[in-house]
C-alpha positions as CSV (number, residue, x, y, z in Angstrom):
1,X,-34.6,187.7,-10.5
2,X,-32.1,189.5,-8.1
3,X,-32.2,193.1,-8.8
4,X,-28.3,193.1,-9.0
5,X,-28.5,190.8,-12.0
6,X,-31.1,192.7,-14.2
7,X,-28.4,194.9,-15.6
8,X,-25.9,192.2,-15.9
9,X,-24.6,193.1,-19.4
10,X,-23.2,196.4,-17.9
11,X,-20.5,196.0,-15.3
12,X,-17.2,197.3,-14.2
13,X,-15.6,195.1,-16.8
14,X,-17.7,196.3,-19.8
15,X,-17.2,199.9,-18.7
16,X,-13.5,199.6,-18.5
17,X,-13.0,198.1,-21.9
18,X,-16.1,199.4,-23.8
19,X,-17.6,195.9,-24.2
20,X,-21.1,195.1,-25.1
21,X,-21.0,191.9,-23.0
22,X,-18.9,190.9,-20.0
23,X,-17.3,188.0,-21.8
24,X,-13.6,187.5,-22.3
25,X,-12.3,184.9,-24.7
26,X,-9.5,183.0,-23.1
27,X,-6.1,183.5,-24.8
28,X,-4.6,180.3,-26.2
29,X,-0.9,179.6,-26.9
30,X,0.9,177.3,-29.3
31,X,-0.7,178.7,-32.4
32,X,-4.3,177.9,-31.1
33,X,-4.9,181.8,-31.1
34,X,-5.7,183.4,-34.4
35,X,-6.4,186.9,-35.6
36,X,-9.7,185.7,-37.0
37,X,-10.9,184.4,-33.7
38,X,-10.0,187.5,-31.8
39,X,-11.6,189.7,-34.4
40,X,-14.8,187.6,-34.4
41,X,-15.1,187.8,-30.6
42,X,-14.4,191.5,-30.5
43,X,-16.8,192.2,-33.3
44,X,-19.5,190.3,-31.6
45,X,-19.2,192.3,-28.4
46,X,-16.8,190.4,-26.2
47,X,-13.1,190.8,-25.6
48,X,-11.1,188.8,-28.0
49,X,-7.7,187.7,-26.7
50,X,-4.6,186.6,-28.6
51,X,-1.9,184.4,-26.7
52,X,1.5,186.1,-27.7
53,X,3.6,184.1,-25.4
54,X,5.4,182.3,-28.4
55,X,5.8,185.3,-30.5
56,X,8.8,187.6,-31.1
57,X,8.6,191.4,-30.8
58,X,8.1,192.0,-34.4
59,X,5.4,189.2,-34.6
60,X,3.5,190.9,-31.7
61,X,3.4,194.2,-33.6
62,X,2.3,192.4,-36.8
63,X,-0.5,190.6,-34.9
64,X,-1.8,193.7,-33.4
65,X,-1.9,195.4,-36.7
66,X,-3.7,192.4,-38.3
67,X,-6.3,192.4,-35.6
68,X,-6.9,196.1,-36.0
69,X,-7.4,195.6,-39.8
70,X,-10.3,193.2,-38.9
71,X,-12.0,194.9,-36.0
72,X,-12.5,198.3,-34.3
73,X,-13.4,196.4,-31.2
74,X,-11.1,196.2,-28.0
75,X,-8.8,193.2,-27.8
76,X,-6.2,191.8,-25.5
77,X,-2.7,190.5,-26.0
78,X,-1.6,187.9,-23.5
79,X,2.0,187.0,-22.2
80,X,3.4,184.6,-19.7
81,X,5.3,186.2,-16.9
82,X,8.5,184.2,-16.4
83,X,8.8,182.4,-13.0
84,X,11.9,183.2,-11.0
85,X,14.9,181.3,-12.3
86,X,12.9,179.6,-15.0
87,X,15.0,178.4,-18.0
88,X,18.2,180.1,-16.5
89,X,20.1,176.8,-16.6
90,X,19.7,173.8,-18.8
91,X,18.9,170.4,-17.3
92,X,21.5,168.2,-15.9
93,X,22.6,165.5,-18.5
94,X,21.1,162.7,-16.1
95,X,17.8,164.5,-15.8
96,X,17.8,165.0,-19.7
97,X,18.6,161.2,-20.3
98,X,15.7,160.0,-17.9
99,X,13.2,162.3,-19.5
100,X,14.4,161.5,-23.0
101,X,14.2,157.7,-22.3
102,X,10.6,157.9,-21.3
103,X,9.7,159.6,-24.7
104,X,12.1,157.5,-26.8
105,X,9.4,154.7,-27.6
106,X,7.1,157.4,-29.0
107,X,9.8,159.0,-31.1
108,X,10.8,155.5,-32.4
109,X,7.1,154.8,-33.3
110,X,7.4,157.9,-35.5
111,X,10.8,156.9,-37.0
112,X,12.5,159.8,-35.2
113,X,15.1,160.4,-32.5
114,X,14.5,162.7,-29.3
115,X,16.4,166.0,-29.6
116,X,19.8,166.0,-28.0
117,X,20.6,168.1,-24.9
118,X,22.5,170.5,-26.9
119,X,19.7,171.0,-29.5
120,X,17.3,171.2,-26.5
121,X,19.2,174.2,-24.9
122,X,19.3,176.1,-28.2
123,X,15.5,176.2,-28.4
124,X,14.9,179.4,-26.5
125,X,11.6,181.4,-26.3
126,X,11.5,185.2,-26.9
127,X,12.7,187.2,-23.9
128,X,9.7,188.5,-21.9
129,X,11.3,192.0,-21.6
130,X,11.4,192.4,-25.4
131,X,8.0,190.9,-25.7
132,X,6.6,193.4,-23.2
133,X,8.1,196.4,-24.9
134,X,6.6,195.4,-28.2
135,X,3.2,194.9,-26.5
136,X,3.4,198.4,-25.1
137,X,4.2,199.8,-28.5
138,X,1.3,197.8,-29.9
139,X,-1.0,199.4,-27.3
140,X,-3.9,196.9,-27.3
141,X,-7.0,197.6,-25.2
142,X,-5.9,195.2,-22.6
143,X,-2.7,193.5,-21.5
144,X,-3.6,190.0,-19.9
145,X,-0.9,187.9,-18.3
146,X,-0.4,184.6,-16.4
147,X,2.1,183.1,-14.1
148,X,2.9,186.2,-12.2
149,X,2.9,190.0,-12.1
150,X,4.8,192.2,-14.6
151,X,7.2,194.8,-13.3
152,X,5.7,197.8,-11.5
153,X,7.0,200.1,-14.0
154,X,5.4,198.1,-16.9
155,X,2.1,198.3,-15.1
156,X,2.4,202.0,-14.6
157,X,3.3,202.5,-18.2
158,X,0.0,200.6,-19.0
159,X,-2.0,202.9,-16.9
160,X,-0.4,205.9,-18.7
161,X,-1.1,204.6,-22.0
162,X,-4.8,203.5,-21.1
163,X,-4.1,199.8,-21.4
164,X,-6.3,197.8,-19.1
165,X,-4.2,195.2,-17.1
166,X,-5.8,191.7,-16.5
167,X,-3.9,189.3,-14.2
168,X,-4.9,185.7,-13.4
169,X,-5.0,184.0,-10.0
170,X,-5.6,180.4,-9.0
171,X,-5.7,181.0,-5.3
172,X,-6.4,183.8,-2.9
173,X,-2.9,184.8,-2.1
174,X,-2.2,185.4,-5.9
175,X,-5.4,187.5,-6.1
176,X,-4.4,189.6,-3.2
177,X,-0.9,190.1,-4.7
178,X,-2.5,191.1,-8.0
179,X,-4.8,193.5,-6.1
180,X,-1.8,195.1,-4.2
181,X,0.0,195.7,-7.5
182,X,-3.0,197.8,-8.8
183,X,-3.7,195.3,-11.6
184,X,-7.0,196.5,-13.0
185,X,-8.9,193.2,-13.4
186,X,-8.3,190.0,-11.7
187,X,-9.3,186.6,-13.4
188,X,-10.1,183.9,-10.7
189,X,-9.3,180.6,-12.6
190,X,-10.7,177.5,-11.2
191,X,-9.3,174.0,-11.3
192,X,-11.8,173.2,-14.1
193,X,-10.1,175.4,-16.7
194,X,-8.3,173.9,-19.7
195,X,-4.8,174.5,-20.7
196,X,-1.9,175.5,-18.5
197,X,-2.6,176.3,-14.7
198,X,-1.1,179.7,-14.1
199,X,-0.3,179.1,-10.3
200,X,2.7,181.4,-9.2
201,X,2.5,181.6,-5.4
202,X,1.1,178.3,-4.4
203,X,1.6,174.8,-5.9
204,X,-1.1,173.5,-8.3
205,X,-1.9,170.9,-5.6
206,X,-3.6,173.7,-3.7
207,X,-5.6,174.9,-6.5
208,X,-9.4,175.4,-5.9
209,X,-12.5,174.8,-8.1
210,X,-14.1,178.1,-9.3
211,X,-17.0,177.7,-6.8
212,X,-14.6,177.7,-3.9
213,X,-12.2,180.3,-5.3
214,X,-14.4,182.9,-6.8
215,X,-16.4,183.9,-3.6
216,X,-13.0,184.2,-1.6
217,X,-11.5,186.5,-4.3
218,X,-14.6,188.6,-4.6
219,X,-14.8,189.2,-0.9
220,X,-11.1,190.1,-0.5
221,X,-10.0,192.4,-3.4
222,X,-11.0,195.8,-4.5
223,X,-10.7,195.1,-8.4
224,X,-13.3,193.7,-10.7
225,X,-13.1,189.9,-10.6
226,X,-13.7,187.8,-13.8
227,X,-14.6,184.0,-13.3
228,X,-12.9,181.4,-15.4
229,X,-13.0,177.6,-15.5
230,X,-15.8,175.3,-16.7
231,X,-18.1,178.1,-18.0
232,X,-19.8,176.9,-21.2
233,X,-23.4,178.1,-21.0
234,X,-25.8,180.5,-19.1
235,X,-25.7,178.4,-15.9
236,X,-21.9,179.1,-15.6
237,X,-22.5,182.8,-16.3
238,X,-25.4,183.2,-13.8
239,X,-23.4,181.4,-11.0
240,X,-20.4,183.6,-11.6
241,X,-22.7,186.7,-11.5
242,X,-24.4,185.5,-8.3
243,X,-20.9,185.1,-6.7
244,X,-20.2,188.8,-7.5
245,X,-18.0,188.3,-10.6
246,X,-18.0,191.4,-13.1
247,X,-17.7,189.0,-16.0
248,X,-16.6,185.6,-17.3
249,X,-13.7,184.3,-19.2
250,X,-14.5,181.3,-21.6
251,X,-11.8,179.2,-23.3
252,X,-12.9,175.7,-24.5
253,X,-16.1,176.7,-26.2
254,X,-14.2,179.2,-28.3
255,X,-11.4,176.8,-28.9
256,X,-13.9,174.6,-30.6
257,X,-14.8,177.3,-33.0
258,X,-13.7,177.1,-36.7
259,X,-12.0,180.5,-36.4
260,X,-9.5,179.1,-33.7
261,X,-6.2,177.7,-34.6
262,X,-7.1,174.2,-33.2
263,X,-6.8,171.4,-35.8
264,X,-9.9,169.8,-37.2
265,X,-9.1,166.8,-35.1
266,X,-8.8,168.9,-31.9
267,X,-12.2,170.7,-32.6
268,X,-13.8,167.3,-33.4
269,X,-12.5,165.7,-30.2
270,X,-14.0,168.7,-28.2
271,X,-17.4,168.3,-29.6
272,X,-17.7,164.6,-30.1
273,X,-16.2,163.1,-26.8
274,X,-15.5,161.2,-24.8
275,X,-14.0,164.5,-23.6
276,X,-12.6,163.2,-20.2
277,X,-9.6,165.4,-19.1
278,X,-6.5,165.1,-17.2
279,X,-4.1,167.6,-15.4
280,X,-0.5,166.7,-16.1
281,X,3.0,168.2,-16.3
282,X,4.4,165.4,-18.2
283,X,3.8,167.1,-21.7
284,X,5.4,170.6,-21.0
285,X,6.8,170.8,-17.7
286,X,4.0,172.8,-16.3
287,X,0.7,171.6,-15.2
288,X,-1.9,171.7,-18.1
289,X,-5.4,170.3,-18.5
290,X,-6.3,168.5,-21.7
291,X,-8.3,165.5,-23.1
292,X,-7.1,162.2,-22.0
293,X,-4.8,160.7,-24.6
294,X,-2.5,157.6,-24.8
295,X,0.6,159.9,-24.3
296,X,-0.8,161.6,-21.2
297,X,-2.1,158.3,-19.7
298,X,1.2,156.4,-20.1
299,X,3.4,159.2,-19.0
300,X,1.3,160.1,-15.9
301,X,3.0,157.7,-13.6
302,X,6.4,159.4,-14.5
303,X,5.5,163.1,-14.0
304,X,8.3,163.4,-11.5
305,X,10.8,162.5,-14.2
306,X,9.6,165.3,-16.5
307,X,11.9,168.3,-16.9
308,X,10.9,171.8,-15.8
309,X,9.4,174.2,-18.3
310,X,10.6,175.2,-20.9
311,X,12.9,172.1,-21.4
312,X,10.1,169.5,-21.2
313,X,8.0,171.5,-23.7
314,X,11.0,171.7,-26.1
315,X,11.6,167.9,-25.7
316,X,8.0,167.0,-26.5
317,X,7.3,169.7,-29.3
318,X,9.1,167.7,-32.2
319,X,7.0,164.7,-31.1
320,X,3.8,166.3,-31.0
321,X,4.4,168.0,-34.3
322,X,5.4,164.8,-36.1
323,X,2.4,163.0,-34.5
324,X,0.1,165.7,-35.9
325,X,1.6,165.2,-39.4
326,X,1.4,161.4,-39.2
327,X,-2.2,161.6,-37.8
328,X,-1.3,159.9,-34.5
329,X,-3.7,161.9,-32.5
330,X,-3.3,160.0,-29.3
331,X,0.1,161.4,-29.1
332,X,-1.0,165.0,-29.3
333,X,-2.3,167.1,-26.3
334,X,-5.8,168.5,-27.0
335,X,-6.2,171.2,-24.3
336,X,-9.7,171.3,-22.8
337,X,-11.6,172.2,-19.8
338,X,-13.6,169.9,-17.6
339,X,-16.9,171.1,-19.1
340,X,-15.9,170.2,-22.6
341,X,-19.0,167.8,-22.8
342,X,-21.2,171.0,-22.9
343,X,-19.3,172.4,-25.9
344,X,-21.2,172.5,-29.3
345,X,-19.9,173.1,-32.8
346,X,-20.6,176.9,-33.2
347,X,-18.7,179.8,-34.8
348,X,-17.2,182.3,-32.4
349,X,-20.0,184.7,-32.8
350,X,-22.5,181.9,-32.2
351,X,-20.7,180.8,-29.0
352,X,-20.9,184.4,-27.7
353,X,-24.6,184.8,-28.8
354,X,-25.5,181.5,-27.1
355,X,-23.9,182.6,-23.8
356,X,-25.9,185.8,-23.9
357,X,-29.1,184.4,-24.9
358,X,-28.9,181.4,-22.4
359,X,-28.1,183.8,-19.6
360,X,-31.0,186.0,-20.5
361,X,-33.3,183.0,-20.5
362,X,-32.2,181.8,-17.2
363,X,-32.5,185.3,-15.7
364,X,-35.8,185.8,-17.1
365,X,-37.1,182.5,-15.6
366,X,-35.8,183.1,-12.1
């Protein structure tokens, strides 16, 4: 075993956050995060993370209180940094009509009509600035974020309050920008990762696999680097450690845990197969990786006609909710990473224990 890996449980990441193990649970949006999941991971020695992107300020404060009632362990709250100009103007009527026409057959299948353009423009998500103010008041152990870099004054306030900042990069320029902004921890997210791709300086078409991205980032930045994308067992953890990562971030394996907010059908799909994934922007207006479904497969040739985020997301949300209520699972996006076939049915604590035990086994046999 390489001498540098003998103390793998204690890294710059665990020291910064007071963790027993260098494992971060990926934050999930769209009600997939739960207080129960975050608390279970934090209690087991990792960093539980709650995706607060869809929450208003009061909900963020309530969520932080609820987590603290269930664990004394460190936890993270996660926000999306808005891209420049995003959502500033509603889509043009002709763009909306084309996008709605593509979805109309699926709405008709459910006995519904697509939302009108006026209804679409009324569906606004909470303002990032107000969310950020609430997060600072909540004072979690860590503030993780994707799609960009928060304002410098917000990062400075995090440092003053002792909140560890965790940013995500999908390419080297993004990692270098996070490093220059004095973000405390940088997550290198490979193309294998499930859910939304958080690219903000380069197009998703230039995204790299974790094996290509991680060594580039480790070699070029000063901050601790966390590996994310396709990590579901000890092999993924050991590979990340060999490349120089200070820890790993695991999403899909925790999403399959009963404590997550994923539906029973979603969790079953993650552990039973066929578990082939696709990267598409047709469902939300931003590229995201999920299990192949009829909706994703049939919309794939028409991605260019999808509206930008948040409008495409607002256009498909009623469809996805109605499909869930009707049990039409092939019309629902089940987010998942490429290594979903490695995922087993385990509780959150069991997922973390397996990762630790499997890593120890591999290191002991090397």
